[in-house]
C-alpha positions as semicolon CSV with decimal commas, in nm:
position;residue;x (nm);y (nm);z (nm)
1;X;4,334;3,407;-6,807
2;X;4,059;3,443;-7,024
3;X;4,186;3,736;-7,182
4;X;4,526;3,507;-7,245
5;X;4,312;3,216;-7,389
6;X;4,133;3,461;-7,653
7;X;4,418;3,604;-7,769
8;X;4,564;3,248;-7,841
9;X;4,241;3,179;-7,997
10;X;4,280;3,438;-8,250
11;X;4,619;3,379;-8,324
12;X;4,571;3,021;-8,429
13;X;4,246;3,153;-8,638
14;X;4,514;3,394;-8,801
15;X;4,752;3,099;-8,895
16;X;4,469;2,877;-8,997
17;X;4,365;2,937;-9,409
18;X;4,063;2,934;-9,495
19;X;3,891;2,666;-9,765
20;X;3,732;2,776;-10,035
21;X;3,522;2,531;-10,249
22;X;3,683;2,560;-10,586
23;X;3,483;2,675;-10,828
24;X;3,307;2,449;-11,067
25;X;3,512;2,459;-11,397
26;X;3,359;2,145;-11,548
27;X;3,193;1,869;-11,436
28;X;3,321;1,507;-11,613
29;X;2,979;1,372;-11,801
30;X;3,007;1,085;-11,553
31;X;2,990;1,304;-11,213
32;X;2,657;1,413;-11,120
33;X;2,738;1,703;-10,918
34;X;2,531;1,988;-10,974
35;X;2,471;2,242;-10,717
36;X;2,241;2,463;-10,903
37;X;2,019;2,169;-11,004
38;X;1,670;2,395;-10,937
39;X;1,725;2,639;-11,170
40;X;1,807;2,418;-11,504
41;X;1,582;2,385;-11,718
42;X;1,459;1,991;-11,717
43;X;1,621;1,796;-12,048
44;X;1,211;1,720;-12,124
45;X;1,146;2,119;-12,177
46;X;1,106;2,215;-12,533
47;X;1,027;2,560;-12,657
48;X;1,039;2,503;-12,989
49;X;0,699;2,369;-13,068
50;X;0,515;2,660;-12,849
51;X;0,737;2,908;-13,026
52;X;0,616;2,763;-13,362
53;X;0,279;2,775;-13,271
54;X;0,269;3,153;-13,195
55;X;-0,018;3,305;-13,446
56;X;0,177;3,642;-13,452
57;X;0,507;3,791;-13,373
58;X;0,702;3,524;-13,494
59;X;0,927;3,449;-13,818
60;X;1,190;3,194;-13,908
61;X;1,480;3,257;-14,117
62;X;1,775;3,075;-14,256
63;X;2,127;3,209;-14,209
64;X;2,439;3,130;-14,408
65;X;2,787;3,031;-14,200
66;X;2,920;3,418;-14,092
67;X;2,597;3,583;-14,206
68;X;2,492;3,838;-13,926
69;X;2,147;3,813;-13,739
70;X;2,217;4,132;-13,585
71;X;2,436;4,382;-13,546
72;X;2,620;4,592;-13,259
73;X;2,384;4,909;-13,219
74;X;2,066;4,764;-13,381
75;X;1,740;4,835;-13,199
76;X;1,683;4,557;-12,961
77;X;1,318;4,444;-13,070
78;X;1,296;4,096;-13,023
79;X;1,392;3,730;-12,883
80;X;1,547;3,499;-13,114
81;X;1,607;3,089;-13,073
82;X;1,832;2,855;-13,251
83;X;1,645;2,597;-13,415
84;X;1,957;2,424;-13,520
85;X;2,316;2,540;-13,592
86;X;2,479;2,721;-13,381
87;X;2,532;3,138;-13,340
88;X;2,840;3,370;-13,222
89;X;2,787;3,645;-13,034
90;X;3,100;3,904;-13,041
91;X;3,159;4,288;-12,910
92;X;3,371;4,551;-13,059
93;X;3,534;4,766;-12,863
94;X;3,542;5,183;-12,898
95;X;3,915;5,118;-12,979
96;X;3,776;4,843;-13,281
97;X;3,933;4,538;-13,064
98;X;3,654;4,254;-13,100
99;X;3,616;3,952;-12,858
100;X;3,387;3,680;-12,875
101;X;3,104;3,662;-12,588
102;X;2,972;3,336;-12,652
103;X;2,893;3,039;-12,917
104;X;2,546;2,944;-12,851
105;X;2,423;2,575;-12,975
106;X;2,110;2,466;-13,115
107;X;1,843;2,513;-12,836
108;X;1,953;2,834;-12,681
109;X;1,761;3,197;-12,677
110;X;2,016;3,496;-12,757
111;X;1,888;3,872;-12,775
112;X;1,685;3,888;-12,448
113;X;1,784;4,182;-12,338
114;X;1,521;4,350;-12,518
115;X;1,308;4,236;-12,202
116;X;1,433;4,428;-11,985
117;X;1,472;4,766;-12,160
118;X;1,771;4,704;-12,350
119;X;1,671;4,926;-12,624
120;X;2,032;4,841;-12,871
121;X;2,191;4,558;-12,888
122;X;2,521;4,527;-12,693
123;X;2,651;4,235;-12,896
124;X;2,663;4,100;-13,287
125;X;2,488;3,781;-13,357
126;X;2,600;3,623;-13,666
127;X;2,569;3,226;-13,770
128;X;2,841;3,006;-13,683
129;X;2,738;2,732;-13,975
130;X;2,388;2,713;-14,134
131;X;2,119;2,790;-13,909
132;X;1,806;2,835;-13,899
133;X;1,678;3,120;-13,634
134;X;1,335;3,214;-13,514
135;X;1,255;3,519;-13,420
136;X;0,968;3,616;-13,133
137;X;0,886;3,993;-13,149
138;X;0,945;4,138;-12,785
139;X;0,510;4,202;-12,776
140;X;0,488;3,843;-12,856
141;X;0,736;3,746;-12,572
142;X;0,623;3,899;-12,327
143;X;0,266;3,781;-12,373
144;X;0,382;3,403;-12,384
145;X;0,596;3,498;-12,049
146;X;0,247;3,624;-11,896
147;X;-0,028;3,350;-12,064
148;X;0,211;3,026;-11,953
149;X;0,363;2,998;-11,663
150;X;0,556;2,697;-11,710
151;X;0,696;2,837;-11,996
152;X;0,820;3,160;-11,826
153;X;0,973;2,926;-11,525
154;X;1,135;2,753;-11,777
155;X;1,283;3,028;-11,974
156;X;1,341;3,193;-11,585
157;X;1,576;2,882;-11,577
158;X;1,746;2,857;-11,872
159;X;1,864;3,201;-11,826
160;X;1,949;3,170;-11,471
161;X;2,118;2,844;-11,620
162;X;2,354;3,028;-11,903
163;X;2,446;3,356;-11,618
164;X;2,631;3,026;-11,357
165;X;2,801;2,956;-11,694
166;X;2,936;3,278;-11,807
167;X;2,997;3,339;-11,425
168;X;3,263;3,002;-11,471
169;X;3,367;3,131;-11,782
170;X;3,491;3,422;-11,626
171;X;3,634;3,237;-11,358
172;X;3,843;3,065;-11,559
173;X;3,946;3,329;-11,775
174;X;4,110;3,491;-11,411
175;X;4,241;3,198;-11,304
176;X;4,350;2,886;-11,493
177;X;4,638;2,845;-11,797
178;X;4,545;2,914;-12,135
179;X;4,567;2,527;-12,207
180;X;4,277;2,476;-11,963
181;X;4,105;2,724;-12,080
182;X;4,132;2,575;-12,498
183;X;4,014;2,242;-12,260
184;X;3,750;2,312;-12,104
185;X;3,614;2,521;-12,408
186;X;3,663;2,252;-12,658
187;X;3,496;2,022;-12,375
188;X;3,163;2,294;-12,363
189;X;3,120;2,247;-12,683
190;X;3,119;1,879;-12,742
191;X;2,841;1,905;-12,437
192;X;3,073;1,694;-12,231
193;X;2,948;1,800;-11,805
194;X;2,621;1,789;-11,953
195;X;2,327;1,610;-11,825
196;X;2,224;1,563;-12,186
197;X;2,404;1,379;-12,431
198;X;2,762;1,434;-12,548
199;X;2,837;1,527;-12,911
200;X;3,195;1,505;-12,942
201;X;3,177;1,580;-13,319
202;X;3,192;1,990;-13,321
203;X;3,260;2,141;-13,657
204;X;3,600;2,293;-13,684
205;X;3,645;2,619;-13,576
206;X;3,943;2,911;-13,674
207;X;4,200;2,898;-13,462
208;X;4,136;3,276;-13,432
209;X;3,801;3,288;-13,286
210;X;3,933;2,986;-13,054
211;X;4,186;3,275;-12,955
212;X;3,893;3,565;-12,860
213;X;3,715;3,362;-12,668
214;X;3,997;3,214;-12,456
215;X;4,192;3,557;-12,418
216;X;4,526;3,445;-12,548
217;X;4,735;3,421;-12,946
218;X;4,659;3,247;-13,232
219;X;5,024;3,080;-13,191
220;X;4,919;2,981;-12,853
221;X;4,570;2,812;-12,991
222;X;4,805;2,627;-13,232
223;X;5,048;2,459;-13,037
224;X;4,805;2,337;-12,774
225;X;4,575;2,171;-13,065
226;X;4,864;2,006;-13,175
227;X;4,963;1,903;-12,845
228;X;4,590;1,804;-12,800
229;X;4,609;1,584;-13,171
230;X;4,929;1,422;-13,056
231;X;4,848;1,269;-12,655
232;X;4,481;1,210;-12,858
233;X;4,238;1,399;-12,697
234;X;4,134;1,504;-13,074
235;X;4,132;1,429;-13,391
236;X;4,007;1,568;-13,738
237;X;3,825;1,385;-14,004
238;X;3,604;1,515;-14,297
239;X;3,293;1,605;-14,063
240;X;3,511;1,844;-13,791
241;X;3,672;1,777;-13,504
242;X;3,642;1,499;-13,259
243;X;3,676;1,566;-12,896
244;X;3,729;1,269;-12,669
245;X;3,631;1,282;-12,276
246;X;4,012;1,197;-12,249
247;X;4,038;1,620;-12,292
248;X;3,918;1,655;-11,911
249;X;4,247;1,549;-11,792
250;X;4,393;1,852;-11,859
251;X;4,117;2,086;-11,695
252;X;4,130;1,860;-11,377
253;X;4,570;1,854;-11,380
254;X;4,706;2,072;-11,075
């Protein structure tokens, strides 16, 4: 009798689908849902004042749009911080194919791979618009992390939060349509879904770059951008591209 009951239970278990939690592609700004809140740097944390007080190993430089900060294959000997503007990270394969890895806004770190023993840059960093970039040498950054535990904790929190974002990007590429990927990208660039205040007005970006970031063709991006504009989700003006929160309906639509 016990054997028969066990067999029935096993059969039922096989028929019952396993319900997995939906991945967090994008959370609307009004919804406070953040399962990794402990790993995110608090909004009040601003590393800029501390970094600018470094007496040695620090330098600041302005870059024009499309100007390179460092190139793939360069020596990895410092960490960079975006004081103002935006930075694009790209990778070129051995066959010459280029892919956009990320667009980093003001307040972002990049080039931190040198702290883990990386000897050469794995990507190329270039300014998307006129930007001011702060460079901290590897020895100075290591010393700062050892001397200031609070900064080290916030810096680690930033890296963990960005890694979670990159994992979400990967899931997005695997499971979402190109239209949803584009909508999500535009919303993230406008800072919707974050605790900090959204900045709906973003600089215009070429459709080629957008296509590289979401893994599709320029013609598809052009088609979706026209559709978004017709539906009132985005609009263009002299300052750039205005992204409206209503665009989130594309991401959340099944």
